[in-house]
N, C-alpha and C positions, 0 to 999 in steps of 0.2 A: 115869686120874684126871681127873675132869671139869673141875676148876679148876686152872690153873697159877698158883701164887703166887710172886712174886718178892720175896724178903725184902730190905728196904731201909729207910733212914730216911725219914720223911715231912718234907718241907720246908714250913714255914709259908708260906701264900700271901701275896703282897704285897697291899696294899689295892687294891681295884678300884672306881673311880668308876662309879656307875650308868650314866652316859652313855658309858663306855668299854667296857662289857661287853655282849656279845650272846651269851648262854650256851646258847641252843637255837635250833633252826631258825626258830621264830616269835618268838624273843626271850624274855627272862626271864619274862614273863607269858603267853607263848604266844598273843599276840594281834596280832602284827605291828606293834607300836607302839614307836617309838624315844623315849627321853628326850632332853633337849636341845632348843634352840630355833634352831639354825643349821646348815643342811645345804645342799649345792650344789643348785641348781635348774636349772642349765644347763651343758652341757659339749659338747665335740666331739672328733672323732678327734685333732685336732692342738692342742687346748687344754683345760685344766682336768683333765687326767689326770696325777696325781703320778708314778705308776709303773705298769708292766705287767710281770708276772712269769709266765713259762710254767709250765703245769701238766702234768707228765708223766703220761701214762696217761689213762684214761677215768673219768668220774664225773659225777654231777649234784648232789652234796651241796652245800648252802648252807654257807658258812664260818661259824664261830663265833669270837668274839673275847673275849680277856681279857688285861688288862695290855698288854704290848707285842707280843703274838702273835696271829695268826689261824691257825685249824686247819681243815683239810678232809681228805676221804678221796678216794682214787683207786685204780683197778686198774691196776697198772703191772708189765709183764713177768710176768704171770700171778700176781702177788701183791697181796693187799689191803694198802694203805698208809694210814697216818695221817701227815699232813704238817703241819709248823708253818712259818709264814712270819713274818718280822719286819715289823711294820707300818711301821717307819721307812723302809725302802727296798725291801721286797718280796723280800729275799733269803731263800732257804730255810734255816731254822734246823736242822731235823732231819727225818728220815723213819724211821718205825717200821713194819716188816712185821708183818701180823697175819693169817696163814693164806693160803690159796690163793684167787685170784679166780675166781668162778663166774658172772660177769655176761655180758651181751650177748644177751639174748633179745628185746629190742626196740630199735628204732633210737634211741629217746630214752633208753633205760635203760643200766644198767651194774650191776656187782656192788657199786658204791659210791654208791648213791643216798641211803641214809639219812645224815642230817647228824650230826656229832658233838655231844656235850653236855658242857658244862663245869660242874663243881661244885667251888668252892674251888680247891685245887691240882691237881685231877685232870681229865682229859679222857677221855671214853668214846666208843668207836667201835664200830659194829655194821655187819655186811656180809651180803650175800645168802648167803654160804657158811655162815652161822650163827655166825660168829666174833663174839664180844663181848669187848672189851678195855678195860682201864683203864691209862692212862699218866699220869705226872706231866708238868709243864711243861718238864722237861729232856729228855723223850723216852724216859725209862726205863719199861719195862713193869712194872706193879704186879701185875696179874693178868689172866688170859685164860681164857675158856671157850668152848664151842661148843654152841649149842642143838640143832643138828640131829644131832650125834653122840649127844646124850643123849635127844632126844625124837622123832627121825625127820626125814628130809629134807622140805623144803617141797614143796608141791604147786602152787605158784603158776604160772600160765601165763606170767607176765611177770616182769620183774626186781623184786625187793623194793624198796619205797619207804618203809616205815614207819620213822620215826626213833624212837630211845629217848627217854624222858623221865625226870625225877628227882622223887622225893618227898623228904621230910625225911631219910629213912634209906636210900632204895634207888634203884637205877637200874632202870627198868621197861621191858620190851619186850613188845609185843603181836604175836601170830601169828594171823592170820585167813586161813584157806585151806580148800580142799576136803578135809575130813578133820579130824584132831585140831587144834583151835584153842584158844589159851590166852593168858593173861597170866602173866608171870613176873617176879619181883623178886629182885635180888641186892644184898647189902650193898655199899655204895659203896666201902668201904675194903678189904674182904677178898675180895669176889667170892663169898662164901657165899650159897647160895640161901636166901632168906627165906620165900618162898611161891610157889605156882603155883596158878592158878585156871583151871579149864577154862571155855571159852567156846564151847560147842556150841549153836548156834542154828540153826533151820531156814531154809535158803536154798538155792535150786537152783543146781547146776553152778557157773559162774563167779561168780555172784552171791555165793557163799560166800567169795569172795576179796576181800581189801581191802588197800589200800596206804596207808591213813590212819595218822596219828600220834595216840596217846592224849593227852588233855588233863587236867592236874592242876588241880583247883579246891579252894578252901576253902569249905566249907559247914557250918553248925552247929558251928563250932569244930574241925572235923576235915578231913583231906584226902580228897577223892574223886577217882577217875579216871574220866573219860568216854571211852568207846570207841565209835566209829561205824563200822559195816561189817557185811557179811553180812546186810543188810536190817534191822538192829537197832541201836538205841542201848542200851548197857548202862552202868550206873554201878557202881563198885566202891569198897569201902573200901580206902584206901591202906595201912592198917596190916596187913591180912591178905589182901587181894585178894578178899574175899567180895563177891559180886554183891548189891547192895542196891536196884537198880532196873532194869527192862527195858521197852523199848518197841519193838514190831514194827510191821508194816504199812507200811514204807517201799517195799515192792515188791508192791502189792496184785495186780498182774497176773502175778506170778511170772515176770517176765522172767529168763531164764536167764543173761543177760549183763550184769546190773547190778553188775559189779565197781565198787568205790568207790575213789577216789583222793583227792579233796578231804577235808581233815580238818575236824572240827567246831571251833567257836570259842566261848568263853564270853563272855556279856555279863551280869554280875551273876548272878542265879539262873537265867538262861536258857542253854541249850545250843543254839547255832545249827547246824543240820545240813543241809548240801548233800547231795543224793542224786540218784539216777535219771539218771546220766550228764549232770548239769548241768541237769536239767529241773525240779527242785523244791528248795525250801528249807523246812525246818520248824523252828520255835522251840519248845523243850520246857522247861517249868519243872522244874528238877531236884528242888526240894523236893516238888512235887506227885507227881512220878514215884516218889520214894522212899517217899512216904506211901501209895502204892498206888492212885493215881487213874487209872493206865493212860492211855488215849487222852485223857482229860480233862486230862492234863498238857500237851497241845498248846495253845500260846498263839496261834500263827498259822501259816499254811501258804500258800506261794506255788507255783503250778505254771506261772507265766508268765516266770520267770527262774531263773537258777541258775549253778552253776560246777562243771564236771566235774573239772578238775585244780587250778587255783589255789584255795588256802584263803582264805576271807574274812579281812579285818582288822576289829578291833572296838575302838572307843574312844568314851567319853562318850555311850553310848546310841545309837551309830550303827554300822551294819554296812556294810562296803565290799566289794562283790562284783564280780569280773571275769568277764564272760561269755566262754566259749570254744567255744560250739557253732557249728554252721554258720550259723545265723541271728543268733546273739547275739555273735559274735566281736568282741571289743574294746569291748563295751558295759559301761561302768563304772557301777554303780548304788550309791547311798547309801540305806540303809533305816533307818527308825526301829526300834530293836531291840525295843521294847515292842509295837508295832502291826504291824510288817512293811511299813508304808506306804513307798513310794518317795518320798524327799525331793528327789532330783535324779538325772539321768542325764548322762553324758558319753560320746559315741560317739567312740572313737579312730579314726584313719584306717583305712579299709577296706583289707584286703589278704588274701592267702592265708596269711599268717604267723599262727600261733596263739600261745597263751599257756599256758605250763606253770609259770612263776614265780608266786609269790604276792605280793600287793601289800604295800607298806610305807608306814606313816604316820610321817612324820618332820617335826617342826615343824608347819607349817600346810599341808603338801603330801602328796599321795598319789603314790607311785612305782609304776609298772606296767611291767614288762619283758617284751618278747615273745621268741620263740624265736630271733630274729636278734640278740639282745643290745641292741636299741634300747629305751631307757627313756623312757616318757612321764611327764611331771610334770603333775599336776592340782592346781589350787588357786586362791585360798586356801580351805582347807576351812572357815574361819570365816565365809565369805560365804554368802549364800543360794543362789547359783548359780555354783559353781566352774567354771573353764574349763581347757582344755588350754593350758598356758603354755609348754611346750617339748617338743621331740622330740630325744633325745640318742643319738648313735651311738657305737660303738666300732669299732676296725679289725679285729676278729675277728667277722665276722657269719656264720660257718658255722653250719648247723644242728647241735646244738640247744642253746640256752641254756635250762636248766631251773631253775638255782639262783636264789634270790631275793636282791634287794639287801640289804645289811647296813650299818647305821650304826656308825660308830666315831668318837668325839669329834665333830668337825664335818665329817667326810668320809664317803664311802660306799665299800664294797667291792662289786665285782660279779665273779662268776665266769662266764665264758663257757665254751664247749666246750674251748678250748685255753689260756686265760689267766686270771689273776687281776689285776683292776684296782683301784687306789685312786684315787678321784675326789674332787678338791677343788673343782671348778667353775671357770668362767671368771673 
C-alpha cells in the first residue's frame, strides 16, 4: 500500500503569531524575510546565546518553528528522523523515525537536507530515501508514503536538497533528475495523491538534476508553482499541476554539469532565477510567460554576478544575493528587482570558507552565515550604503553549516553541523 494512514483525532492548532512562525525553509512567504522589528545583531561564543542543544546524527535541514517548538530532520543510526525541540530551553520534545537513511554522497550533504514544512497542526518531512511523512505536533505519525517505491529510485549524483512546499490543499514535492522528473501533490490531511505532473525538459547529463525548492505564488487570483531546474523555469497551476508556462535557454552552451542548487525567489510578478553555477541571474515576468511571450518575458539578465548555493532573499523591490564562487565569495549584492541594477555591494572578509546558507532579512539587517557557522550582520538596510556591523561566531565551527538562520519571536535559531543554538544577542 503506497500510503500508510494512522487513524487518530486531529488536534486543533493553537494560535500562532506571525512573528513566531517560520513554517518553511525560506519562511511563510518563501522569500527569506522575518516579521517583527527586533532581532539580535551581535553575539559571541560566551555571550548572547540562550542555549545550545546537541543534534544527533547528520543533516543540513533548516529548522522550522511554530508555537513553542522547532522541528528539524536528521539521519541518526541509519534512520530518517524528524525531531522536535522546545524553544524555551532547547530540550528534545520527541523524535519520530521515518524510514531508512540513504544519505552521505557529498561531504556537505546527507539524507536529511530537505527542510520540514509546517501547516496548521501538521509538520511534513521529506528525505532522500523518498519517504514523505506527516506528523502532528505531539509527534504522532498521521500518514507516510515513499515516492521512490512508487515512481522509481532517484538518479541524483548527490544528496537530495529540494524541500517540499505547501499550497492551500496540498503538500507538493518536485523531483528533477536524469530520467523521469515530475511534480507531485498529496492531500495534506490524508496523504492521498491529488495529482502528478511530468516535468520532462531537455537538459544534458547532470544539468538535468536540480536541488532547488519550488515556490508557490498567487497570480491572477490563483496559486501557481514556480520550478527552476534542468535548464528551465516552468510554471504550474497548483490546483492540478498543469504546466502553464515554460522558459528554456538558461544553458545555451549545453554545459553538461549545470546542476542547480539555488532556488528561485518571487518579487511581485517577477521570478528571480539564479543559474549557471552562480554565474547568472534572470528575472522573468510570470504573467508574460503564461501569456505565451517566451523569451520576451525576460525583464533583465545579469551574467556578472550570481549565487550557486544560497537562495536570494527578496523584500520591498530589492533582491539580496550572496556570491559563493571563487571570485565572488562573500560578495553581498543588493539589486533593484525591476531593473536588476546593483544598488550596493558589501564584501565580507575574504577567506577560503564558502557559503551554503541562504540570507535572512530580519528587522533592518541582513544575516549571512558561512560554512563555519559564523554569521555576518549587514545594515541598516534602510540606509543608502549598509555596512558590515558585526561578525558573530559559535563554538561549533566544524565544516559544514549549511542550514539558514531562523527568526523566532525576538531571537534567532542557528543549526550548525552538530548543534542547534538559540541566540538572543549580547
